VMD Tcl script that builds the backbone (N, CA, C; Angstrom):
set m [mol new atoms 396]
animate dup $m
set s [atomselect $m all]
$s set {name element resname resid chain x y z} {
  {N N MET 1 A -7.429 14.605 2.890}
  {CA C MET 1 A -6.956 13.464 2.568}
  {C C MET 1 A -5.497 14.117 2.169}
  {N N LYS 2 A -4.586 13.377 2.194}
  {CA C LYS 2 A -2.875 13.540 1.817}
  {C C LYS 2 A -2.668 12.044 1.368}
  {N N ILE 3 A -1.676 12.213 0.735}
  {CA C ILE 3 A -1.181 10.878 0.319}
  {C C ILE 3 A -0.366 10.511 1.468}
  {N N ASP 4 A -0.404 8.973 1.823}
  {CA C ASP 4 A 0.153 8.613 2.900}
  {C C ASP 4 A 1.490 7.873 2.418}
  {N N HIS 5 A 1.634 7.001 1.489}
  {CA C HIS 5 A 2.427 6.286 0.907}
  {C C HIS 5 A 2.310 5.948 -0.333}
  {N N LEU 6 A 3.353 5.557 -1.251}
  {CA C LEU 6 A 3.251 4.628 -2.568}
  {C C LEU 6 A 3.750 3.410 -2.371}
  {N N GLY 7 A 2.956 2.379 -2.541}
  {CA C GLY 7 A 3.411 1.549 -2.583}
  {C C GLY 7 A 3.983 0.688 -3.821}
  {N N ILE 8 A 4.942 0.231 -3.508}
  {CA C ILE 8 A 6.062 -0.196 -4.639}
  {C C ILE 8 A 6.237 -1.757 -4.250}
  {N N ALA 9 A 5.704 -2.407 -5.440}
  {CA C ALA 9 A 6.099 -3.937 -5.412}
  {C C ALA 9 A 7.548 -4.309 -6.126}
  {N N VAL 10 A 8.252 -5.158 -5.089}
  {CA C VAL 10 A 9.486 -5.651 -5.409}
  {C C VAL 10 A 9.513 -7.192 -5.199}
  {N N LYS 11 A 10.473 -7.677 -6.289}
  {CA C LYS 11 A 10.508 -9.167 -6.030}
  {C C LYS 11 A 11.267 -9.732 -4.607}
  {N N ASN 12 A 12.420 -8.829 -4.624}
  {CA C ASN 12 A 13.511 -8.739 -3.379}
  {C C ASN 12 A 13.851 -7.523 -2.525}
  {N N LEU 13 A 12.870 -7.777 -1.206}
  {CA C LEU 13 A 13.212 -6.379 -0.262}
  {C C LEU 13 A 14.493 -6.222 -0.050}
  {N N ASP 14 A 15.365 -7.090 0.388}
  {CA C ASP 14 A 16.768 -6.767 0.453}
  {C C ASP 14 A 17.550 -6.375 -0.711}
  {N N GLU 15 A 17.437 -6.538 -1.627}
  {CA C GLU 15 A 18.146 -6.233 -2.902}
  {C C GLU 15 A 17.224 -4.635 -3.290}
  {N N SER 16 A 16.257 -4.569 -3.109}
  {CA C SER 16 A 15.455 -3.073 -3.509}
  {C C SER 16 A 15.909 -2.263 -2.267}
  {N N LEU 17 A 16.405 -2.800 -1.292}
  {CA C LEU 17 A 16.871 -1.758 -0.074}
  {C C LEU 17 A 17.976 -0.987 -0.447}
  {N N LYS 18 A 18.776 -1.837 -1.307}
  {CA C LYS 18 A 20.336 -1.183 -1.749}
  {C C LYS 18 A 20.347 -0.080 -2.247}
  {N N PHE 19 A 19.145 -0.021 -3.235}
  {CA C PHE 19 A 19.062 1.110 -4.075}
  {C C PHE 19 A 18.186 2.403 -3.014}
  {N N TYR 20 A 16.936 1.957 -2.705}
  {CA C TYR 20 A 16.187 3.038 -1.960}
  {C C TYR 20 A 17.093 3.779 -0.553}
  {N N HIS 21 A 17.895 2.758 0.220}
  {CA C HIS 21 A 18.053 3.070 1.554}
  {C C HIS 21 A 19.742 3.598 1.123}
  {N N LYS 22 A 20.402 2.530 0.539}
  {CA C LYS 22 A 22.050 2.867 0.556}
  {C C LYS 22 A 22.336 3.735 -0.466}
  {N N ILE 23 A 21.350 3.745 -1.771}
  {CA C ILE 23 A 22.074 4.431 -2.609}
  {C C ILE 23 A 21.381 5.732 -2.771}
  {N N LEU 24 A 20.168 5.866 -2.627}
  {CA C LEU 24 A 19.405 7.065 -2.594}
  {C C LEU 24 A 19.564 7.754 -1.175}
  {N N GLY 25 A 19.961 6.899 -0.048}
  {CA C GLY 25 A 20.115 7.518 1.375}
  {C C GLY 25 A 18.708 7.528 2.203}
  {N N LEU 26 A 17.912 7.323 1.771}
  {CA C LEU 26 A 16.778 7.667 2.312}
  {C C LEU 26 A 16.401 6.597 3.579}
  {N N HIS 27 A 16.040 6.952 4.860}
  {CA C HIS 27 A 16.061 6.449 6.072}
  {C C HIS 27 A 15.094 5.069 6.165}
  {N N LEU 28 A 15.483 4.060 6.623}
  {CA C LEU 28 A 14.900 2.834 6.598}
  {C C LEU 28 A 14.217 2.895 7.916}
  {N N LYS 29 A 12.916 3.111 8.016}
  {CA C LYS 29 A 12.242 3.386 9.310}
  {C C LYS 29 A 12.011 1.817 9.874}
  {N N GLY 30 A 11.632 0.994 9.008}
  {CA C GLY 30 A 11.334 -0.164 9.791}
  {C C GLY 30 A 11.133 -1.237 8.564}
  {N N ILE 31 A 10.876 -2.732 9.042}
  {CA C ILE 31 A 10.497 -3.714 8.148}
  {C C ILE 31 A 9.492 -4.810 9.155}
  {N N GLU 32 A 8.405 -4.854 8.247}
  {CA C GLU 32 A 7.267 -5.592 8.987}
  {C C GLU 32 A 6.816 -6.446 7.877}
  {N N GLU 33 A 6.331 -7.850 8.628}
  {CA C GLU 33 A 5.551 -8.561 7.515}
  {C C GLU 33 A 3.954 -8.360 8.409}
  {N N VAL 34 A 3.022 -8.585 7.240}
  {CA C VAL 34 A 1.753 -8.265 7.529}
  {C C VAL 34 A 0.979 -9.526 6.741}
  {N N LYS 35 A 0.758 -10.554 7.656}
  {CA C LYS 35 A 0.473 -12.078 7.205}
  {C C LYS 35 A -0.939 -11.937 5.914}
  {N N GLU 36 A -1.687 -11.160 6.804}
  {CA C GLU 36 A -2.968 -11.270 6.269}
  {C C GLU 36 A -2.975 -10.538 4.725}
  {N N GLN 37 A -1.813 -9.865 4.543}
  {CA C GLN 37 A -1.723 -9.185 3.266}
  {C C GLN 37 A -0.687 -10.121 2.338}
  {N N LYS 38 A -0.339 -10.968 3.065}
  {CA C LYS 38 A 1.192 -11.967 2.561}
  {C C LYS 38 A 2.068 -11.119 1.874}
  {N N VAL 39 A 2.659 -10.017 2.736}
  {CA C VAL 39 A 3.883 -9.190 2.206}
  {C C VAL 39 A 4.757 -9.053 3.381}
  {N N ARG 40 A 6.115 -8.652 3.107}
  {CA C ARG 40 A 6.727 -7.886 3.911}
  {C C ARG 40 A 7.146 -6.483 3.668}
  {N N VAL 41 A 7.157 -5.645 4.385}
  {CA C VAL 41 A 7.093 -4.257 4.098}
  {C C VAL 41 A 8.149 -3.408 4.737}
  {N N ALA 42 A 8.993 -2.491 3.797}
  {CA C ALA 42 A 9.959 -1.662 4.580}
  {C C ALA 42 A 9.442 -0.116 4.044}
  {N N PHE 43 A 9.381 0.522 5.442}
  {CA C PHE 43 A 9.063 1.937 5.220}
  {C C PHE 43 A 10.119 2.679 5.024}
  {N N LEU 44 A 10.262 3.817 4.155}
  {CA C LEU 44 A 11.153 4.652 3.995}
  {C C LEU 44 A 10.852 6.068 3.753}
  {N N PRO 45 A 10.640 6.831 4.800}
  {CA C PRO 45 A 9.910 8.263 4.825}
  {C C PRO 45 A 10.565 8.882 3.732}
  {N N ILE 46 A 9.602 9.794 2.948}
  {CA C ILE 46 A 10.094 10.999 2.314}
  {C C ILE 46 A 9.401 11.925 2.272}
  {N N GLY 47 A 9.593 12.847 2.489}
  {CA C GLY 47 A 8.835 14.092 2.924}
  {C C GLY 47 A 7.652 13.824 3.971}
  {N N ASP 48 A 6.534 14.464 3.598}
  {CA C ASP 48 A 5.381 13.904 4.489}
  {C C ASP 48 A 4.613 12.542 4.374}
  {N N SER 49 A 5.445 11.920 3.025}
  {CA C SER 49 A 4.660 10.805 2.825}
  {C C SER 49 A 6.011 9.643 2.948}
  {N N LYS 50 A 5.890 8.513 2.586}
  {CA C LYS 50 A 6.800 7.633 2.405}
  {C C LYS 50 A 6.656 6.204 1.327}
  {N N PHE 51 A 7.720 5.662 1.062}
  {CA C PHE 51 A 7.758 4.917 0.223}
  {C C PHE 51 A 7.547 3.641 0.962}
  {N N GLU 52 A 6.598 2.851 0.398}
  {CA C GLU 52 A 6.474 1.211 0.899}
  {C C GLU 52 A 6.887 0.157 0.146}
  {N N LEU 53 A 8.057 -0.285 0.351}
  {CA C LEU 53 A 8.466 -1.180 -0.600}
  {C C LEU 53 A 7.577 -2.657 -0.064}
  {N N LEU 54 A 7.136 -3.410 -0.939}
  {CA C LEU 54 A 6.028 -4.781 -0.654}
  {C C LEU 54 A 6.553 -5.848 -1.676}
  {N N GLU 55 A 7.131 -6.803 -0.527}
  {CA C GLU 55 A 7.817 -8.153 -1.149}
  {C C GLU 55 A 6.711 -9.101 -1.047}
  {N N PRO 56 A 6.196 -10.010 -1.588}
  {CA C PRO 56 A 5.235 -10.835 -1.653}
  {C C PRO 56 A 6.145 -12.018 -0.902}
  {N N THR 57 A 5.162 -12.619 0.148}
  {CA C THR 57 A 5.560 -13.837 0.993}
  {C C THR 57 A 4.845 -15.105 0.766}
  {N N ASP 58 A 4.167 -14.766 -0.572}
  {CA C ASP 58 A 3.056 -16.032 -1.110}
  {C C ASP 58 A 3.079 -15.775 -2.526}
  {N N SER 59 A 3.101 -16.962 -3.136}
  {CA C SER 59 A 3.148 -16.639 -4.815}
  {C C SER 59 A 1.357 -16.459 -5.202}
  {N N GLU 60 A 0.640 -16.615 -4.151}
  {CA C GLU 60 A -0.800 -16.385 -4.279}
  {C C GLU 60 A -1.112 -15.010 -3.787}
  {N N SER 61 A -0.292 -14.199 -3.352}
  {CA C SER 61 A -0.571 -12.746 -2.822}
  {C C SER 61 A -0.741 -11.994 -3.938}
  {N N PRO 62 A -1.431 -10.766 -3.772}
  {CA C PRO 62 A -2.065 -9.557 -4.748}
  {C C PRO 62 A -0.829 -9.174 -5.180}
  {N N ILE 63 A 0.430 -9.177 -4.320}
  {CA C ILE 63 A 1.559 -8.173 -5.020}
  {C C ILE 63 A 2.389 -9.338 -5.896}
  {N N ALA 64 A 2.233 -10.380 -5.382}
  {CA C ALA 64 A 2.893 -11.645 -6.357}
  {C C ALA 64 A 2.564 -11.412 -7.882}
  {N N LYS 65 A 0.689 -11.526 -7.530}
  {CA C LYS 65 A 0.306 -11.382 -8.944}
  {C C LYS 65 A 0.392 -10.205 -9.647}
  {N N HIS 66 A 0.781 -8.981 -8.722}
  {CA C HIS 66 A 0.805 -7.815 -9.593}
  {C C HIS 66 A 2.156 -8.142 -10.420}
  {N N ILE 67 A 3.428 -8.157 -9.414}
  {CA C ILE 67 A 4.348 -8.557 -10.209}
  {C C ILE 67 A 4.761 -9.358 -11.383}
  {N N GLU 68 A 3.895 -10.602 -11.169}
  {CA C GLU 68 A 3.714 -11.473 -12.626}
  {C C GLU 68 A 3.100 -10.836 -13.797}
  {N N LYS 69 A 2.292 -10.048 -13.398}
  {CA C LYS 69 A 1.426 -9.248 -14.557}
  {C C LYS 69 A 2.120 -7.969 -15.096}
  {N N ARG 70 A 2.645 -7.057 -14.215}
  {CA C ARG 70 A 2.910 -6.021 -14.493}
  {C C ARG 70 A 4.335 -5.630 -14.081}
  {N N GLY 71 A 5.195 -6.563 -13.428}
  {CA C GLY 71 A 6.255 -5.952 -13.305}
  {C C GLY 71 A 6.442 -5.558 -11.979}
  {N N GLN 72 A 7.696 -5.232 -11.516}
  {CA C GLN 72 A 7.872 -4.741 -10.479}
  {C C GLN 72 A 7.848 -2.892 -10.634}
  {N N GLY 73 A 7.438 -2.456 -9.486}
  {CA C GLY 73 A 6.953 -0.757 -9.678}
  {C C GLY 73 A 5.716 -0.430 -8.413}
  {N N ILE 74 A 5.395 0.894 -9.135}
  {CA C ILE 74 A 4.221 1.139 -8.109}
  {C C ILE 74 A 2.954 0.528 -8.396}
  {N N GLN 75 A 2.438 0.050 -7.195}
  {CA C GLN 75 A 1.410 -1.038 -7.105}
  {C C GLN 75 A 0.287 -0.198 -6.975}
  {N N HIS 76 A 0.287 0.860 -5.951}
  {CA C HIS 76 A -0.819 1.774 -5.111}
  {C C HIS 76 A -0.498 3.016 -4.996}
  {N N ILE 77 A -1.474 3.566 -4.572}
  {CA C ILE 77 A -1.307 5.072 -4.004}
  {C C ILE 77 A -2.162 5.093 -2.673}
  {N N ALA 78 A -1.842 5.242 -1.430}
  {CA C ALA 78 A -2.429 5.492 -0.566}
  {C C ALA 78 A -2.765 6.530 -0.005}
  {N N LEU 79 A -3.962 6.829 0.186}
  {CA C LEU 79 A -4.630 8.249 0.609}
  {C C LEU 79 A -5.057 7.768 2.092}
  {N N ARG 80 A -4.640 9.118 2.799}
  {CA C ARG 80 A -4.769 8.956 4.390}
  {C C ARG 80 A -5.933 9.514 4.754}
  {N N VAL 81 A -6.974 8.985 5.421}
  {CA C VAL 81 A -8.143 9.419 5.763}
  {C C VAL 81 A -8.334 9.437 7.218}
  {N N LYS 82 A -9.046 10.493 7.898}
  {CA C LYS 82 A -9.072 10.300 9.298}
  {C C LYS 82 A -10.279 9.260 9.823}
  {N N ASP 83 A -11.236 8.860 9.130}
  {CA C ASP 83 A -12.374 8.205 9.379}
  {C C ASP 83 A -12.533 7.334 8.250}
  {N N ILE 84 A -12.266 5.923 8.170}
  {CA C ILE 84 A -12.209 5.161 7.197}
  {C C ILE 84 A -13.434 4.781 6.839}
  {N N GLU 85 A -14.116 4.322 7.894}
  {CA C GLU 85 A -15.325 3.923 7.539}
  {C C GLU 85 A -16.696 5.074 7.017}
  {N N ALA 86 A -16.391 6.165 7.577}
  {CA C ALA 86 A -17.138 7.482 6.714}
  {C C ALA 86 A -17.116 7.635 5.730}
  {N N GLU 87 A -15.675 7.454 5.143}
  {CA C GLU 87 A -14.992 7.685 3.652}
  {C C GLU 87 A -15.662 6.723 2.751}
  {N N ILE 88 A -15.688 5.542 3.614}
  {CA C ILE 88 A -16.220 4.446 2.775}
  {C C ILE 88 A -17.685 4.410 2.455}
  {N N GLU 89 A -18.395 4.822 3.322}
  {CA C GLU 89 A -19.781 5.199 3.183}
  {C C GLU 89 A -20.103 6.466 2.200}
  {N N ARG 90 A -19.268 7.183 2.149}
  {CA C ARG 90 A -19.483 8.523 1.567}
  {C C ARG 90 A -18.980 7.839 -0.063}
  {N N LEU 91 A -18.096 7.434 -0.134}
  {CA C LEU 91 A -17.791 6.974 -1.565}
  {C C LEU 91 A -18.919 6.013 -2.151}
  {N N LYS 92 A -19.005 4.927 -1.281}
  {CA C LYS 92 A -20.062 4.032 -1.946}
  {C C LYS 92 A -21.528 4.711 -2.504}
  {N N LYS 93 A -21.825 5.845 -1.642}
  {CA C LYS 93 A -23.016 6.303 -2.137}
  {C C LYS 93 A -22.618 7.091 -3.525}
  {N N ALA 94 A -21.657 7.264 -3.832}
  {CA C ALA 94 A -21.078 8.102 -4.953}
  {C C ALA 94 A -20.887 6.802 -6.085}
  {N N GLY 95 A -21.170 5.750 -5.748}
  {CA C GLY 95 A -20.826 4.570 -6.606}
  {C C GLY 95 A -19.446 4.109 -6.780}
  {N N VAL 96 A -18.767 4.566 -6.026}
  {CA C VAL 96 A -17.161 3.908 -5.897}
  {C C VAL 96 A -17.328 2.532 -5.366}
  {N N GLN 97 A -16.755 1.345 -6.278}
  {CA C GLN 97 A -16.605 -0.011 -5.958}
  {C C GLN 97 A -15.319 -0.225 -5.276}
  {N N PHE 98 A -15.552 -1.017 -4.199}
  {CA C PHE 98 A -14.122 -1.434 -3.271}
  {C C PHE 98 A -13.826 -2.777 -3.629}
  {N N ILE 99 A -12.468 -3.269 -3.367}
  {CA C ILE 99 A -11.768 -4.603 -3.527}
  {C C ILE 99 A -12.340 -5.183 -1.973}
  {N N GLY 100 A -13.165 -5.781 -1.655}
  {CA C GLY 100 A -13.754 -6.139 -0.170}
  {C C GLY 100 A -14.561 -5.315 0.267}
  {N N ASP 101 A -14.994 -5.860 1.394}
  {CA C ASP 101 A -16.242 -5.176 1.930}
  {C C ASP 101 A -16.018 -4.187 2.900}
  {N N LYS 102 A -14.934 -4.264 4.151}
  {CA C LYS 102 A -14.533 -3.631 5.265}
  {C C LYS 102 A -13.084 -3.474 5.105}
  {N N PRO 103 A -12.779 -2.483 5.897}
  {CA C PRO 103 A -11.215 -2.474 6.085}
  {C C PRO 103 A -10.519 -3.334 6.772}
  {N N THR 104 A -9.211 -3.595 6.444}
  {CA C THR 104 A -8.556 -4.863 6.779}
  {C C THR 104 A -7.011 -4.164 7.504}
  {N N PRO 105 A -6.815 -4.922 8.315}
  {CA C PRO 105 A -5.512 -4.530 9.067}
  {C C PRO 105 A -4.275 -4.524 8.079}
  {N N GLY 106 A -3.637 -3.219 8.225}
  {CA C GLY 106 A -2.426 -3.036 7.143}
  {C C GLY 106 A -1.121 -2.672 7.971}
  {N N ALA 107 A -0.047 -2.608 7.367}
  {CA C ALA 107 A 1.277 -2.268 8.010}
  {C C ALA 107 A 1.194 -0.856 8.739}
  {N N GLY 108 A 2.163 -1.021 9.948}
  {CA C GLY 108 A 2.049 0.287 10.906}
  {C C GLY 108 A 0.905 0.326 11.577}
  {N N GLY 109 A -0.022 -0.564 11.772}
  {CA C GLY 109 A -1.281 -0.562 12.730}
  {C C GLY 109 A -2.214 0.386 11.788}
  {N N ALA 110 A -2.271 0.243 10.584}
  {CA C ALA 110 A -3.162 1.145 9.871}
  {C C ALA 110 A -4.246 0.266 9.571}
  {N N LYS 111 A -5.700 0.497 9.486}
  {CA C LYS 111 A -6.791 0.001 8.606}
  {C C LYS 111 A -6.933 0.436 7.054}
  {N N ILE 112 A -7.145 -0.526 6.324}
  {CA C ILE 112 A -6.962 -0.265 5.015}
  {C C ILE 112 A -8.125 -0.854 4.199}
  {N N ILE 113 A -8.437 -0.393 3.039}
  {CA C ILE 113 A -9.464 -0.875 2.142}
  {C C ILE 113 A -8.767 -0.199 0.716}
  {N N PHE 114 A -8.839 -0.990 -0.322}
  {CA C PHE 114 A -8.756 -0.692 -1.469}
  {C C PHE 114 A -9.682 -0.134 -2.625}
  {N N ILE 115 A -9.749 0.877 -3.467}
  {CA C ILE 115 A -10.656 1.014 -4.040}
  {C C ILE 115 A -10.405 0.476 -5.656}
  {N N HIS 116 A -11.290 -0.357 -6.065}
  {CA C HIS 116 A -11.085 -0.866 -7.418}
  {C C HIS 116 A -10.645 -0.060 -8.340}
  {N N PRO 117 A -9.931 -0.451 -9.165}
  {CA C PRO 117 A -9.188 0.472 -10.370}
  {C C PRO 117 A -10.230 0.760 -11.459}
  {N N LYS 118 A -11.665 0.014 -11.451}
  {CA C LYS 118 A -12.652 -0.022 -12.467}
  {C C LYS 118 A -13.157 1.728 -11.947}
  {N N SER 119 A -13.037 1.711 -10.521}
  {CA C SER 119 A -13.591 3.168 -10.483}
  {C C SER 119 A -12.703 4.260 -10.617}
  {N N THR 120 A -11.598 4.108 -10.727}
  {CA C THR 120 A -10.592 5.167 -10.685}
  {C C THR 120 A -9.681 5.489 -12.036}
  {N N ASN 121 A -10.204 4.758 -12.997}
  {CA C ASN 121 A -9.747 4.966 -14.422}
  {C C ASN 121 A -8.272 4.152 -14.543}
  {N N GLY 122 A -8.066 2.875 -13.702}
  {CA C GLY 122 A -7.061 2.121 -13.800}
  {C C GLY 122 A -6.044 2.345 -12.597}
  {N N VAL 123 A -6.142 3.289 -11.635}
  {CA C VAL 123 A -5.367 3.311 -10.545}
  {C C VAL 123 A -6.039 2.409 -9.376}
  {N N LEU 124 A -4.847 1.893 -8.829}
  {CA C LEU 124 A -5.457 1.419 -7.401}
  {C C LEU 124 A -5.170 2.308 -6.409}
  {N N LEU 125 A -6.099 2.494 -5.743}
  {CA C LEU 125 A -6.076 3.562 -4.472}
  {C C LEU 125 A -6.195 2.673 -3.130}
  {N N GLU 126 A -5.690 3.212 -2.382}
  {CA C GLU 126 A -5.894 2.713 -0.930}
  {C C GLU 126 A -6.162 3.671 0.020}
  {N N LEU 127 A -7.297 3.323 0.643}
  {CA C LEU 127 A -7.620 4.311 1.791}
  {C C LEU 127 A -6.914 4.063 3.322}
  {N N CYS 128 A -6.399 4.715 3.803}
  {CA C CYS 128 A -5.489 4.306 4.808}
  {C C CYS 128 A -5.794 5.168 6.176}
  {N N GLU 129 A -6.439 4.587 7.165}
  {CA C GLU 129 A -6.424 5.444 8.467}
  {C C GLU 129 A -5.664 4.914 9.468}
  {N N ARG 130 A -4.669 5.742 10.071}
  {CA C ARG 130 A -3.440 5.403 11.051}
  {C C ARG 130 A -3.773 6.169 12.523}
  {N N PRO 131 A -3.460 5.162 13.368}
  {CA C PRO 131 A -3.762 5.665 14.885}
  {C C PRO 131 A -2.773 7.032 14.868}
  {N N GLU 132 A -3.573 7.669 15.699}
  {CA C GLU 132 A -2.780 9.075 15.736}
  {C C GLU 132 A -1.725 9.270 16.760}
}
mol reanalyze $m
mol bondsrecalc $m
mol representation Tube
mol addrep $m
């Protein structure tokens, strides 16, 4: 495993990009809408990982609810895995609780699933398998 990205919840993607892209000078790799997750996502590579800015596209999306409860900021840490199904099975056997039953499509062609914060002492972790 390695850190794939840090998911950062933002109210306004364009406003946030003024800081991350224009002021910090991070390269904007692209913007994508993930309808299933109800977000617009901007990718900004940093080292071997990336910042993933997440703007809700629906007031009922998980990101909108996160911002409402906790404000803008880090929403999750994503760990890249080679075989997400095998990793889910391994973790379930260890008693890890997931949000959802199976991987779903994520940004950039990834398959993702979230580990429930109850299993991680309060941290929302995402498992992420990307096409090679």
